[in-house]
N, C-alpha and C positions, 0 to 999 in steps of 0.2 A: 856589185860584188855578190856572189852567191855565198852566203854565210855558212851553208851546209857543205860546201865543197871541201873535201879532205885535202889538206896541204901536206901533211906528214902522215904517210901510211903506217910507219912503225909505231907511232904513238896515237894514231887516229885523231890528229888535231885538225880542226876545221878552220877555215878562214875566219869564221865568227869568233872562235876562241882566241885567235890571234888579235882580232879587232878588240875584243873585250880586254885583253891584257894591255894593249896600247891605250885604250880609253881609260883604264884604271891607273895609268901613269907610267907604264913601262916606256923608257926612252931609248933603249938599245936592243939590238937583236939578242944580246946575251941575257938581258932582263926578260925578254919574251920567252927565250928558251928556258929560263929558270921557272917561269910561271907555267908554261904549257908543255915543255919537253920537246917541242917541235925542233927537228934538225939535230937531235942529240944522240941518235942511235946510229944509223948508217950514213947520214949526211947527204943522201941523194936529193933531198928537198931543200937543202940549205940555201941555194941560190934563190929559189922561189920564196922561201921564208924571208930572206933579206930584202928582196924587192917589195914584198907586201908590207913588211914592217916599216921600211923607209917611206913608202907611199902613205900608209896610215898615219905615221908621225907627221908628215908634211901636211896632210889634210887636217889633222888635229891642230897643228900650230897655226895654219891659215885661218881656222875658224875661231881662234881665241882672240879676244879684243886686245889691242896693244896698250 
């Protein structure tokens, strides 16, 4: 993942910023939006934000010991 890639142009939110939000405990797209602002202006990036958040949450959950 290119952490410098801009996911949300309106808020200049990078993939890295979204990853940081998930790594710090965000469990939903809505929580990531609250932390980063991604997908909250025009909504054009919302599908990409949702996919990235779901992928990062799945990775985080897979790496946690049971």
